[in-house]
C-alpha positions as protocol buffer text, in pm:
chain_id: "A"
residue {
  index: 1
  type: MET
  ca { x: 11878 y: 6711 z: 8579 }
}
residue {
  index: 2
  type: THR
  ca { x: 11860 y: 6454 z: 8861 }
}
residue {
  index: 3
  type: LYS
  ca { x: 12123 y: 6184 z: 8867 }
}
residue {
  index: 4
  type: ILE
  ca { x: 12015 y: 5823 z: 8897 }
}
residue {
  index: 5
  type: VAL
  ca { x: 12186 y: 5776 z: 9208 }
}
residue {
  index: 6
  type: GLU
  ca { x: 12012 y: 6059 z: 9385 }
}
residue {
  index: 7
  type: LEU
  ca { x: 11680 y: 5872 z: 9358 }
}
residue {
  index: 8
  type: SER
  ca { x: 11522 y: 5674 z: 9620 }
}
residue {
  index: 9
  type: ASP
  ca { x: 11628 y: 5310 z: 9643 }
}
residue {
  index: 10
  type: GLN
  ca { x: 11324 y: 5231 z: 9869 }
}
residue {
  index: 11
  type: PRO
  ca { x: 11148 y: 4915 z: 9720 }
}
residue {
  index: 12
  type: THR
  ca { x: 10803 y: 5061 z: 9642 }
}
residue {
  index: 13
  type: PHE
  ca { x: 10691 y: 4949 z: 9295 }
}
residue {
  index: 14
  type: THR
  ca { x: 10558 y: 4622 z: 9164 }
}
residue {
  index: 15
  type: ILE
  ca { x: 10669 y: 4473 z: 8833 }
}
residue {
  index: 16
  type: LYS
  ca { x: 10351 y: 4580 z: 8684 }
}
residue {
  index: 17
  type: ASP
  ca { x: 10403 y: 4946 z: 8798 }
}
residue {
  index: 18
  type: VAL
  ca { x: 10743 y: 4923 z: 8659 }
}
residue {
  index: 19
  type: SER
  ca { x: 10618 y: 4790 z: 8315 }
}
residue {
  index: 20
  type: SER
  ca { x: 10363 y: 5055 z: 8298 }
}
residue {
  index: 21
  type: GLN
  ca { x: 10629 y: 5349 z: 8376 }
}
residue {
  index: 22
  type: THR
  ca { x: 10901 y: 5214 z: 8158 }
}
residue {
  index: 23
  type: GLY
  ca { x: 10730 y: 5050 z: 7850 }
}
residue {
  index: 24
  type: ILE
  ca { x: 10951 y: 4723 z: 7921 }
}
residue {
  index: 25
  type: ARG
  ca { x: 10705 y: 4411 z: 7937 }
}
residue {
  index: 26
  type: PRO
  ca { x: 10743 y: 4217 z: 8254 }
}
residue {
  index: 27
  type: VAL
  ca { x: 10888 y: 3899 z: 8065 }
}
residue {
  index: 28
  type: THR
  ca { x: 11163 y: 4116 z: 7913 }
}
residue {
  index: 29
  type: LEU
  ca { x: 11248 y: 4247 z: 8243 }
}
residue {
  index: 30
  type: ARG
  ca { x: 11249 y: 3901 z: 8395 }
}
residue {
  index: 31
  type: ALA
  ca { x: 11472 y: 3804 z: 8120 }
}
residue {
  index: 32
  type: TRP
  ca { x: 11723 y: 4083 z: 8183 }
}
residue {
  index: 33
  type: GLU
  ca { x: 11734 y: 3998 z: 8557 }
}
residue {
  index: 34
  type: ARG
  ca { x: 11793 y: 3627 z: 8470 }
}
residue {
  index: 35
  type: ARG
  ca { x: 12041 y: 3656 z: 8182 }
}
residue {
  index: 36
  type: HIS
  ca { x: 12238 y: 3973 z: 8275 }
}
residue {
  index: 37
  type: GLU
  ca { x: 12162 y: 4042 z: 8648 }
}
residue {
  index: 38
  type: VAL
  ca { x: 12068 y: 4399 z: 8565 }
}
residue {
  index: 39
  type: LEU
  ca { x: 11879 y: 4453 z: 8890 }
}
residue {
  index: 40
  type: ASN
  ca { x: 11830 y: 4255 z: 9230 }
}
residue {
  index: 41
  type: PRO
  ca { x: 11482 y: 4379 z: 9322 }
}
residue {
  index: 42
  type: HIS
  ca { x: 11358 y: 4338 z: 9686 }
}
residue {
  index: 43
  type: ARG
  ca { x: 11127 y: 4054 z: 9773 }
}
residue {
  index: 44
  type: ALA
  ca { x: 10814 y: 4132 z: 9955 }
}
residue {
  index: 45
  type: GLU
  ca { x: 10654 y: 3877 z: 10194 }
}
residue {
  index: 46
  type: ASN
  ca { x: 10437 y: 3744 z: 9911 }
}
residue {
  index: 47
  type: HIS
  ca { x: 10758 y: 3688 z: 9707 }
}
residue {
  index: 48
  type: TYR
  ca { x: 10648 y: 3967 z: 9472 }
}
residue {
  index: 49
  type: ARG
  ca { x: 10912 y: 4164 z: 9323 }
}
residue {
  index: 50
  type: LEU
  ca { x: 10939 y: 4537 z: 9434 }
}
residue {
  index: 51
  type: TYR
  ca { x: 11136 y: 4794 z: 9269 }
}
residue {
  index: 52
  type: SER
  ca { x: 11275 y: 5135 z: 9356 }
}
residue {
  index: 53
  type: GLU
  ca { x: 11270 y: 5485 z: 9182 }
}
residue {
  index: 54
  type: ARG
  ca { x: 11630 y: 5422 z: 9112 }
}
residue {
  index: 55
  type: ASP
  ca { x: 11555 y: 5089 z: 8957 }
}
residue {
  index: 56
  type: ILE
  ca { x: 11299 y: 5243 z: 8725 }
}
residue {
  index: 57
  type: ALA
  ca { x: 11544 y: 5511 z: 8641 }
}
residue {
  index: 58
  type: ILE
  ca { x: 11816 y: 5258 z: 8556 }
}
residue {
  index: 59
  type: LEU
  ca { x: 11557 y: 5050 z: 8336 }
}
residue {
  index: 60
  type: ARG
  ca { x: 11446 y: 5378 z: 8147 }
}
residue {
  index: 61
  type: TRP
  ca { x: 11837 y: 5470 z: 8087 }
}
residue {
  index: 62
  type: LEU
  ca { x: 11884 y: 5104 z: 7939 }
}
residue {
  index: 63
  type: LYS
  ca { x: 11570 y: 5136 z: 7743 }
}
residue {
  index: 64
  type: ASN
  ca { x: 11686 y: 5452 z: 7583 }
}
residue {
  index: 65
  type: ARG
  ca { x: 12012 y: 5289 z: 7489 }
}
residue {
  index: 66
  type: ILE
  ca { x: 11849 y: 5017 z: 7324 }
}
residue {
  index: 67
  type: ASP
  ca { x: 11617 y: 5244 z: 7144 }
}
residue {
  index: 68
  type: ASN
  ca { x: 11935 y: 5401 z: 7008 }
}
residue {
  index: 69
  type: GLY
  ca { x: 12076 y: 5078 z: 6864 }
}
residue {
  index: 70
  type: PHE
  ca { x: 12250 y: 4920 z: 7164 }
}
residue {
  index: 71
  type: SER
  ca { x: 12195 y: 4562 z: 7247 }
}
residue {
  index: 72
  type: ILE
  ca { x: 12076 y: 4498 z: 7612 }
}
residue {
  index: 73
  type: SER
  ca { x: 12436 y: 4343 z: 7705 }
}
residue {
  index: 74
  type: ASN
  ca { x: 12618 y: 4640 z: 7564 }
}
residue {
  index: 75
  type: ALA
  ca { x: 12405 y: 4896 z: 7754 }
}
residue {
  index: 76
  type: ILE
  ca { x: 12443 y: 4710 z: 8069 }
}
residue {
  index: 77
  type: SER
  ca { x: 12829 y: 4704 z: 8013 }
}
residue {
  index: 78
  type: GLU
  ca { x: 12829 y: 5081 z: 7955 }
}
residue {
  index: 79
  type: LEU
  ca { x: 12646 y: 5148 z: 8265 }
}
residue {
  index: 80
  type: ARG
  ca { x: 12842 y: 4916 z: 8486 }
}
residue {
  index: 81
  type: SER
  ca { x: 13173 y: 5103 z: 8356 }
}
residue {
  index: 82
  type: LEU
  ca { x: 13037 y: 5423 z: 8426 }
}
residue {
  index: 83
  type: THR
  ca { x: 12915 y: 5340 z: 8780 }
}
residue {
  index: 84
  type: SER
  ca { x: 13243 y: 5138 z: 8857 }
}
residue {
  index: 85
  type: ASN
  ca { x: 13380 y: 5488 z: 8828 }
}
residue {
  index: 86
  type: ASN
  ca { x: 13134 y: 5654 z: 9026 }
}
residue {
  index: 87
  type: ILE
  ca { x: 12986 y: 5820 z: 8725 }
}
residue {
  index: 88
  type: TRP
  ca { x: 12600 y: 5804 z: 8724 }
}
residue {
  index: 89
  type: PRO
  ca { x: 12389 y: 5909 z: 8417 }
}
residue {
  index: 90
  type: GLU
  ca { x: 12118 y: 6156 z: 8437 }
}
residue {
  index: 91
  type: ALA
  ca { x: 11761 y: 6025 z: 8504 }
}
residue {
  index: 92
  type: ILE
  ca { x: 11549 y: 6003 z: 8165 }
}
residue {
  index: 93
  type: ALA
  ca { x: 11203 y: 6118 z: 8193 }
}
residue {
  index: 94
  type: SER
  ca { x: 11034 y: 5866 z: 7961 }
}
residue {
  index: 95
  type: ALA
  ca { x: 10666 y: 5814 z: 7863 }
}
residue {
  index: 96
  type: PRO
  ca { x: 10570 y: 5453 z: 7827 }
}
residue {
  index: 97
  type: THR
  ca { x: 10589 y: 5319 z: 7457 }
}
residue {
  index: 98
  type: ARG
  ca { x: 10343 y: 5093 z: 7291 }
}
residue {
  index: 99
  type: GLN
  ca { x: 10469 y: 4719 z: 7374 }
}
residue {
  index: 100
  type: ALA
  ca { x: 10529 y: 4447 z: 7132 }
}
residue {
  index: 101
  type: SER
  ca { x: 10227 y: 4193 z: 7132 }
}
residue {
  index: 102
  type: LEU
  ca { x: 10457 y: 3872 z: 7127 }
}
residue {
  index: 103
  type: PRO
  ca { x: 10411 y: 3565 z: 7313 }
}
residue {
  index: 104
  type: ASN
  ca { x: 10632 y: 3490 z: 7625 }
}
residue {
  index: 105
  type: ASN
  ca { x: 10968 y: 3290 z: 7577 }
}
residue {
  index: 106
  type: THR
  ca { x: 10944 y: 3371 z: 7202 }
}
residue {
  index: 107
  type: PRO
  ca { x: 11262 y: 3187 z: 7034 }
}
residue {
  index: 108
  type: PRO
  ca { x: 11475 y: 3406 z: 6775 }
}
residue {
  index: 109
  type: ASP
  ca { x: 11332 y: 3197 z: 6494 }
}
residue {
  index: 110
  type: HIS
  ca { x: 10976 y: 3323 z: 6547 }
}
residue {
  index: 111
  type: TYR
  ca { x: 11106 y: 3682 z: 6536 }
}
residue {
  index: 112
  type: ALA
  ca { x: 11272 y: 3590 z: 6216 }
}
residue {
  index: 113
  type: LYS
  ca { x: 10945 y: 3484 z: 6070 }
}
residue {
  index: 114
  type: GLU
  ca { x: 10753 y: 3795 z: 6210 }
}
residue {
  index: 115
  type: LEU
  ca { x: 11018 y: 4020 z: 6073 }
}
residue {
  index: 116
  type: PHE
  ca { x: 10976 y: 3865 z: 5717 }
}
residue {
  index: 117
  type: ARG
  ca { x: 10608 y: 3919 z: 5740 }
}
residue {
  index: 118
  type: ALA
  ca { x: 10628 y: 4268 z: 5845 }
}
residue {
  index: 119
  type: LEU
  ca { x: 10901 y: 4363 z: 5602 }
}
residue {
  index: 120
  type: VAL
  ca { x: 10713 y: 4205 z: 5309 }
}
residue {
  index: 121
  type: SER
  ca { x: 10406 y: 4396 z: 5427 }
}
residue {
  index: 122
  type: HIS
  ca { x: 10613 y: 4729 z: 5414 }
}
residue {
  index: 123
  type: ASP
  ca { x: 10498 y: 4745 z: 5797 }
}
residue {
  index: 124
  type: GLU
  ca { x: 10769 y: 4964 z: 5934 }
}
residue {
  index: 125
  type: GLU
  ca { x: 10599 y: 5016 z: 6261 }
}
residue {
  index: 126
  type: ARG
  ca { x: 10554 y: 4639 z: 6326 }
}
residue {
  index: 127
  type: ALA
  ca { x: 10916 y: 4584 z: 6207 }
}
residue {
  index: 128
  type: GLY
  ca { x: 11037 y: 4849 z: 6470 }
}
residue {
  index: 129
  type: ASP
  ca { x: 10846 y: 4686 z: 6752 }
}
residue {
  index: 130
  type: LEU
  ca { x: 11009 y: 4338 z: 6665 }
}
residue {
  index: 131
  type: LEU
  ca { x: 11362 y: 4478 z: 6637 }
}
residue {
  index: 132
  type: ARG
  ca { x: 11322 y: 4676 z: 6973 }
}
residue {
  index: 133
  type: GLU
  ca { x: 11199 y: 4341 z: 7116 }
}
residue {
  index: 134
  type: VAL
  ca { x: 11487 y: 4131 z: 6987 }
}
residue {
  index: 135
  type: HIS
  ca { x: 11752 y: 4373 z: 7084 }
}
residue {
  index: 136
  type: ALA
  ca { x: 11618 y: 4370 z: 7448 }
}
residue {
  index: 137
  type: LEU
  ca { x: 11628 y: 4004 z: 7461 }
}
residue {
  index: 138
  type: PHE
  ca { x: 11926 y: 3886 z: 7268 }
}
residue {
  index: 139
  type: ASP
  ca { x: 12292 y: 3973 z: 7211 }
}
residue {
  index: 140
  type: LEU
  ca { x: 12394 y: 4101 z: 6888 }
}
residue {
  index: 141
  type: TYR
  ca { x: 12528 y: 3771 z: 6758 }
}
residue {
  index: 142
  type: THR
  ca { x: 12185 y: 3618 z: 6817 }
}
residue {
  index: 143
  type: VAL
  ca { x: 12002 y: 3911 z: 6649 }
}
residue {
  index: 144
  type: PHE
  ca { x: 12209 y: 3893 z: 6344 }
}
residue {
  index: 145
  type: LEU
  ca { x: 12268 y: 3518 z: 6294 }
}
residue {
  index: 146
  type: ASP
  ca { x: 11922 y: 3400 z: 6415 }
}
residue {
  index: 147
  type: VAL
  ca { x: 11688 y: 3685 z: 6327 }
}
residue {
  index: 148
  type: PHE
  ca { x: 11843 y: 3910 z: 6058 }
}
residue {
  index: 149
  type: VAL
  ca { x: 12028 y: 3633 z: 5830 }
}
residue {
  index: 150
  type: PRO
  ca { x: 11712 y: 3399 z: 5813 }
}
residue {
  index: 151
  type: THR
  ca { x: 11504 y: 3697 z: 5742 }
}
residue {
  index: 152
  type: LEU
  ca { x: 11711 y: 3822 z: 5440 }
}
residue {
  index: 153
  type: ARG
  ca { x: 11748 y: 3452 z: 5313 }
}
residue {
  index: 154
  type: GLU
  ca { x: 11378 y: 3422 z: 5310 }
}
residue {
  index: 155
  type: ILE
  ca { x: 11316 y: 3760 z: 5152 }
}
residue {
  index: 156
  type: GLY
  ca { x: 11577 y: 3683 z: 4883 }
}
residue {
  index: 157
  type: GLU
  ca { x: 11422 y: 3323 z: 4816 }
}
residue {
  index: 158
  type: ALA
  ca { x: 11084 y: 3478 z: 4806 }
}
residue {
  index: 159
  type: TRP
  ca { x: 11180 y: 3717 z: 4550 }
}
residue {
  index: 160
  type: TYR
  ca { x: 11353 y: 3440 z: 4352 }
}
residue {
  index: 161
  type: ARG
  ca { x: 11027 y: 3228 z: 4364 }
}
residue {
  index: 162
  type: GLY
  ca { x: 10848 y: 3540 z: 4235 }
}
residue {
  index: 163
  type: GLU
  ca { x: 10612 y: 3591 z: 4546 }
}
residue {
  index: 164
  type: ILE
  ca { x: 10729 y: 3922 z: 4622 }
}
residue {
  index: 165
  type: ARG
  ca { x: 10810 y: 4217 z: 4404 }
}
residue {
  index: 166
  type: VAL
  ca { x: 11177 y: 4359 z: 4349 }
}
residue {
  index: 167
  type: THR
  ca { x: 11055 y: 4683 z: 4513 }
}
residue {
  index: 168
  type: THR
  ca { x: 10962 y: 4497 z: 4824 }
}
residue {
  index: 169
  type: GLU
  ca { x: 11316 y: 4321 z: 4841 }
}
residue {
  index: 170
  type: HIS
  ca { x: 11480 y: 4660 z: 4789 }
}
residue {
  index: 171
  type: PHE
  ca { x: 11251 y: 4804 z: 5066 }
}
residue {
  index: 172
  type: ALA
  ca { x: 11346 y: 4531 z: 5316 }
}
residue {
  index: 173
  type: SER
  ca { x: 11711 y: 4557 z: 5209 }
}
residue {
  index: 174
  type: ALA
  ca { x: 11708 y: 4938 z: 5254 }
}
residue {
  index: 175
  type: TYR
  ca { x: 11517 y: 4909 z: 5592 }
}
residue {
  index: 176
  type: LEU
  ca { x: 11763 y: 4687 z: 5754 }
}
residue {
  index: 177
  type: ARG
  ca { x: 12063 y: 4868 z: 5603 }
}
residue {
  index: 178
  type: GLY
  ca { x: 11941 y: 5164 z: 5787 }
}
residue {
  index: 179
  type: LYS
  ca { x: 11892 y: 5005 z: 6107 }
}
residue {
  index: 180
  type: LEU
  ca { x: 12247 y: 4839 z: 6077 }
}
residue {
  index: 181
  type: LEU
  ca { x: 12389 y: 5198 z: 5993 }
}
residue {
  index: 182
  type: SER
  ca { x: 12220 y: 5329 z: 6298 }
}
residue {
  index: 183
  type: LEU
  ca { x: 12358 y: 5061 z: 6536 }
}
residue {
  index: 184
  type: LEU
  ca { x: 12707 y: 5111 z: 6387 }
}
residue {
  index: 185
  type: GLN
  ca { x: 12686 y: 5487 z: 6438 }
}
residue {
  index: 186
  type: ALA
  ca { x: 12535 y: 5428 z: 6804 }
}
residue {
  index: 187
  type: TYR
  ca { x: 12894 y: 5275 z: 6920 }
}
residue {
  index: 188
  type: PRO
  ca { x: 13182 y: 5527 z: 7024 }
}
residue {
  index: 189
  type: VAL
  ca { x: 13474 y: 5539 z: 6766 }
}
residue {
  index: 190
  type: ARG
  ca { x: 13786 y: 5428 z: 6979 }
}
residue {
  index: 191
  type: ARG
  ca { x: 14069 y: 5632 z: 6826 }
}
residue {
  index: 192
  type: ASN
  ca { x: 14345 y: 5421 z: 6991 }
}
residue {
  index: 193
  type: ALA
  ca { x: 14202 y: 5080 z: 6887 }
}
residue {
  index: 194
  type: ALA
  ca { x: 14311 y: 4876 z: 6579 }
}
residue {
  index: 195
  type: ASN
  ca { x: 14172 y: 5041 z: 6254 }
}
residue {
  index: 196
  type: ILE
  ca { x: 13992 y: 4797 z: 6024 }
}
residue {
  index: 197
  type: LEU
  ca { x: 13848 y: 4915 z: 5683 }
}
residue {
  index: 198
  type: ILE
  ca { x: 13540 y: 4703 z: 5571 }
}
residue {
  index: 199
  type: GLY
  ca { x: 13335 y: 4736 z: 5245 }
}
residue {
  index: 200
  type: GLY
  ca { x: 13248 y: 4538 z: 4937 }
}
residue {
  index: 201
  type: ALA
  ca { x: 13449 y: 4421 z: 4640 }
}
residue {
  index: 202
  type: PRO
  ca { x: 13448 y: 4585 z: 4316 }
}
residue {
  index: 203
  type: MET
  ca { x: 13107 y: 4564 z: 4137 }
}
residue {
  index: 204
  type: GLU
  ca { x: 12964 y: 4426 z: 4464 }
}
residue {
  index: 205
  type: GLN
  ca { x: 12635 y: 4581 z: 4557 }
}
residue {
  index: 206
  type: HIS
  ca { x: 12530 y: 4354 z: 4846 }
}
residue {
  index: 207
  type: GLU
  ca { x: 12646 y: 4502 z: 5185 }
}
residue {
  index: 208
  type: LEU
  ca { x: 12426 y: 4383 z: 5466 }
}
residue {
  index: 209
  type: GLY
  ca { x: 12686 y: 4108 z: 5560 }
}
residue {
  index: 210
  type: SER
  ca { x: 12990 y: 4337 z: 5575 }
}
residue {
  index: 211
  type: LEU
  ca { x: 12774 y: 4578 z: 5753 }
}
residue {
  index: 212
  type: MET
  ca { x: 12670 y: 4330 z: 6018 }
}
residue {
  index: 213
  type: ILE
  ca { x: 13058 y: 4231 z: 6067 }
}
residue {
  index: 214
  type: ALA
  ca { x: 13129 y: 4607 z: 6102 }
}
residue {
  index: 215
  type: VAL
  ca { x: 12862 y: 4648 z: 6379 }
}
residue {
  index: 216
  type: LEU
  ca { x: 12993 y: 4332 z: 6566 }
}
residue {
  index: 217
  type: LEU
  ca { x: 13366 y: 4452 z: 6548 }
}
residue {
  index: 218
  type: ARG
  ca { x: 13288 y: 4798 z: 6655 }
}
residue {
  index: 219
  type: SER
  ca { x: 13066 y: 4668 z: 6961 }
}
residue {
  index: 220
  type: GLU
  ca { x: 13396 y: 4489 z: 7053 }
}
residue {
  index: 221
  type: GLY
  ca { x: 13613 y: 4793 z: 7061 }
}
residue {
  index: 222
  type: PHE
  ca { x: 13771 y: 4799 z: 6723 }
}
residue {
  index: 223
  type: ARG
  ca { x: 13773 y: 5107 z: 6530 }
}
residue {
  index: 224
  type: VAL
  ca { x: 13591 y: 5036 z: 6230 }
}
residue {
  index: 225
  type: GLU
  ca { x: 13538 y: 5239 z: 5905 }
}
residue {
  index: 226
  type: TYR
  ca { x: 13274 y: 5126 z: 5687 }
}
residue {
  index: 227
  type: LEU
  ca { x: 13339 y: 5208 z: 5326 }
}
residue {
  index: 228
  type: GLY
  ca { x: 13019 y: 5081 z: 5161 }
}
residue {
  index: 229
  type: PRO
  ca { x: 12983 y: 4848 z: 4839 }
}
residue {
  index: 230
  type: ASP
  ca { x: 13186 y: 4852 z: 4520 }
}
residue {
  index: 231
  type: ILE
  ca { x: 13510 y: 4973 z: 4626 }
}
residue {
  index: 232
  type: PRO
  ca { x: 13773 y: 5082 z: 4373 }
}
residue {
  index: 233
  type: LEU
  ca { x: 14083 y: 4889 z: 4472 }
}
residue {
  index: 234
  type: GLU
  ca { x: 14343 y: 5148 z: 4332 }
}
residue {
  index: 235
  type: ASP
  ca { x: 14166 y: 5412 z: 4541 }
}
residue {
  index: 236
  type: LEU
  ca { x: 14160 y: 5164 z: 4849 }
}
residue {
  index: 237
  type: VAL
  ca { x: 14529 y: 5106 z: 4835 }
}
residue {
  index: 238
  type: ASP
  ca { x: 14606 y: 5471 z: 4794 }
}
residue {
  index: 239
  type: TYR
  ca { x: 14400 y: 5545 z: 5107 }
}
residue {
  index: 240
  type: ALA
  ca { x: 14565 y: 5264 z: 5306 }
}
residue {
  index: 241
  type: SER
  ca { x: 14903 y: 5401 z: 5206 }
}
residue {
  index: 242
  type: TYR
  ca { x: 14850 y: 5700 z: 5446 }
}
residue {
  index: 243
  type: GLU
  ca { x: 14576 y: 5587 z: 5683 }
}
residue {
  index: 244
  type: SER
  ca { x: 14772 y: 5261 z: 5772 }
}
residue {
  index: 245
  type: PRO
  ca { x: 14491 y: 5048 z: 5870 }
}
residue {
  index: 246
  type: ALA
  ca { x: 14559 y: 4725 z: 6068 }
}
residue {
  index: 247
  type: MET
  ca { x: 14330 y: 4525 z: 5834 }
}
residue {
  index: 248
  type: ILE
  ca { x: 14106 y: 4553 z: 5530 }
}
residue {
  index: 249
  type: VAL
  ca { x: 13810 y: 4333 z: 5512 }
}
residue {
  index: 250
  type: LEU
  ca { x: 13603 y: 4305 z: 5180 }
}
residue {
  index: 251
  type: SER
  ca { x: 13292 y: 4078 z: 5089 }
}
residue {
  index: 252
  type: ALA
  ca { x: 13183 y: 3925 z: 4765 }
}
residue {
  index: 253
  type: SER
  ca { x: 12866 y: 3767 z: 4685 }
}
residue {
  index: 254
  type: LEU
  ca { x: 12928 y: 3756 z: 4305 }
}
residue {
  index: 255
  type: GLU
  ca { x: 13202 y: 3527 z: 4132 }
}
residue {
  index: 256
  type: ASP
  ca { x: 13314 y: 3815 z: 3927 }
}
residue {
  index: 257
  type: SER
  ca { x: 13352 y: 4029 z: 4240 }
}
residue {
  index: 258
  type: ALA
  ca { x: 13557 y: 3769 z: 4413 }
}
residue {
  index: 259
  type: GLU
  ca { x: 13768 y: 3741 z: 4090 }
}
residue {
  index: 260
  type: GLY
  ca { x: 13853 y: 4097 z: 4118 }
}
residue {
  index: 261
  type: LEU
  ca { x: 14019 y: 4073 z: 4455 }
}
residue {
  index: 262
  type: ARG
  ca { x: 14293 y: 3832 z: 4328 }
}
residue {
  index: 263
  type: GLY
  ca { x: 14570 y: 4121 z: 4297 }
}
residue {
  index: 264
  type: LEU
  ca { x: 14493 y: 4315 z: 4599 }
}
residue {
  index: 265
  type: GLN
  ca { x: 14713 y: 4143 z: 4849 }
}
residue {
  index: 266
  type: ALA
  ca { x: 15011 y: 4186 z: 4627 }
}
residue {
  index: 267
  type: SER
  ca { x: 14908 y: 4558 z: 4592 }
}
residue {
  index: 268
  type: LEU
  ca { x: 14893 y: 4606 z: 4956 }
}
residue {
  index: 269
  type: GLN
  ca { x: 15230 y: 4437 z: 5030 }
}
residue {
  index: 270
  type: LYS
  ca { x: 15405 y: 4698 z: 4817 }
}
residue {
  index: 271
  type: LEU
  ca { x: 15331 y: 4922 z: 5121 }
}
residue {
  index: 272
  type: GLY
  ca { x: 15597 y: 4767 z: 5316 }
}
residue {
  index: 273
  type: LYS
  ca { x: 15592 y: 4781 z: 5685 }
}
residue {
  index: 274
  type: ASN
  ca { x: 15254 y: 4958 z: 5683 }
}
residue {
  index: 275
  type: ALA
  ca { x: 15086 y: 4700 z: 5468 }
}
residue {
  index: 276
  type: PRO
  ca { x: 14746 y: 4593 z: 5624 }
}
residue {
  index: 277
  type: LEU
  ca { x: 14637 y: 4231 z: 5677 }
}
residue {
  index: 278
  type: PHE
  ca { x: 14368 y: 4152 z: 5401 }
}
residue {
  index: 279
  type: GLY
  ca { x: 14079 y: 3930 z: 5472 }
}
residue {
  index: 280
  type: TYR
  ca { x: 13762 y: 3836 z: 5268 }
}
residue {
  index: 281
  type: GLY
  ca { x: 13452 y: 3638 z: 5246 }
}
residue {
  index: 282
  type: GLY
  ca { x: 13100 y: 3622 z: 5129 }
}
residue {
  index: 283
  type: ARG
  ca { x: 12850 y: 3413 z: 4933 }
}
residue {
  index: 284
  type: ALA
  ca { x: 13076 y: 3388 z: 4622 }
}
residue {
  index: 285
  type: PHE
  ca { x: 13340 y: 3195 z: 4842 }
}
residue {
  index: 286
  type: ASP
  ca { x: 13073 y: 2966 z: 4996 }
}
residue {
  index: 287
  type: LEU
  ca { x: 12930 y: 2878 z: 4640 }
}
residue {
  index: 288
  type: HIS
  ca { x: 13260 y: 2856 z: 4464 }
}
residue {
  index: 289
  type: PRO
  ca { x: 13509 y: 2746 z: 4719 }
}
residue {
  index: 290
  type: GLU
  ca { x: 13792 y: 2697 z: 4459 }
}
residue {
  index: 291
  type: LEU
  ca { x: 13799 y: 3082 z: 4469 }
}
residue {
  index: 292
  type: ILE
  ca { x: 13977 y: 3060 z: 4811 }
}
residue {
  index: 293
  type: LYS
  ca { x: 14281 y: 2920 z: 4652 }
}
residue {
  index: 294
  type: LYS
  ca { x: 14282 y: 3177 z: 4376 }
}
residue {
  index: 295
  type: VAL
  ca { x: 14255 y: 3496 z: 4594 }
}
residue {
  index: 296
  type: PRO
  ca { x: 14562 y: 3542 z: 4826 }
}
residue {
  index: 297
  type: GLY
  ca { x: 14488 y: 3674 z: 5162 }
}
residue {
  index: 298
  type: ASN
  ca { x: 14292 y: 3552 z: 5467 }
}
residue {
  index: 299
  type: TYR
  ca { x: 13962 y: 3366 z: 5397 }
}
residue {
  index: 300
  type: LEU
  ca { x: 13760 y: 3459 z: 5723 }
}
residue {
  index: 301
  type: GLY
  ca { x: 13502 y: 3170 z: 5710 }
}
residue {
  index: 302
  type: ASN
  ca { x: 13138 y: 3113 z: 5611 }
}
residue {
  index: 303
  type: THR
  ca { x: 12954 y: 3273 z: 5911 }
}
residue {
  index: 304
  type: LEU
  ca { x: 12944 y: 3605 z: 6078 }
}
residue {
  index: 305
  type: LYS
  ca { x: 13086 y: 3460 z: 6401 }
}
residue {
  index: 306
  type: LEU
  ca { x: 13375 y: 3275 z: 6249 }
}
residue {
  index: 307
  type: ALA
  ca { x: 13470 y: 3588 z: 6050 }
}
residue {
  index: 308
  type: VAL
  ca { x: 13477 y: 3811 z: 6359 }
}
residue {
  index: 309
  type: THR
  ca { x: 13671 y: 3540 z: 6546 }
}
residue {
  index: 310
  type: ASN
  ca { x: 13927 y: 3500 z: 6254 }
}
residue {
  index: 311
  type: ILE
  ca { x: 13959 y: 3882 z: 6229 }
}
residue {
  index: 312
  type: ARG
  ca { x: 14028 y: 3898 z: 6617 }
}
residue {
  index: 313
  type: ASN
  ca { x: 14292 y: 3618 z: 6612 }
}
residue {
  index: 314
  type: LEU
  ca { x: 14460 y: 3763 z: 6299 }
}
residue {
  index: 315
  type: LEU
  ca { x: 14499 y: 4115 z: 6469 }
}
residue {
  index: 316
  type: GLN
  ca { x: 14611 y: 3949 z: 6792 }
}
residue {
  index: 317
  type: ALA
  ca { x: 14889 y: 3751 z: 6614 }
}
residue {
  index: 318
  type: ARG
  ca { x: 14990 y: 4069 z: 6423 }
}
residue {
  index: 319
  type: VAL
  ca { x: 15034 y: 4259 z: 6751 }
}
residue {
  index: 320
  type: LYS
  ca { x: 15248 y: 3969 z: 6895 }
}
residue {
  index: 321
  type: ALA
  ca { x: 15459 y: 3945 z: 6606 }
}
residue {
  index: 322
  type: THR
  ca { x: 15533 y: 4325 z: 6612 }
}
residue {
  index: 323
  type: ALA
  ca { x: 15601 y: 4328 z: 6984 }
}
């Protein structure tokens, strides 16, 4: 296969040509150039952008990474890491894909509304187009906080109001769960990084929030093991005794699930010097803040971003304390 660096860097192709050959909309390409400096195309005398074969190959490679679950910022970081070590990926032969028909400069909340409509209509093709578009335009925090979370909230409220069937609610949750798992598995597992176990409290069946945290942490280079919902605590403590994770993070949306976490900190501390940090969060603690005083450990906050920040800070403090 031909390496990208072996292709011509002669500026020849217009942005329309590039869009046709890569399947990337011109507005998306301009956004990548403006926000991420992904390319620096030559400007012709008429000020039109001109791209080379190498530019097109780079864009195809980036799009392939996005289609496999990476955000554009992470895909670009990976490419820069490779090329800074004089390692160039092989060029990808890629046929153009059908482009999403969304207006230019679309804000995240519009995507959330469109994704809601696609999911309640059981339209996987439309949902897939929307997700490819948002991953191309926004970072993971924006995708999760401003697209996924509002979509899930609206689906839950529509079910509560009786506007959609429970089968539709299950379909939407299962669809997004699958996408999040694909994202999680797309990131490399860094064996030498701090290991974090993430999952749901006992009796907890809602897992999309903890899955999003798992993806965000793995995207930042942490080693993350996602254990799923409804984790038996006795088994978890036993696993931690020989796995020695740096931290355990559990979520609870139900009051009973949150109550079930009250004794976990004490059980973990019996592991001695290998005891992991324990962090928790979830809707149960947002609705019943008095639970925070009842559950020993580290409450991680009421947003995904705050939870990830607190986890990072707790692990950094742990490293300094043991240095």
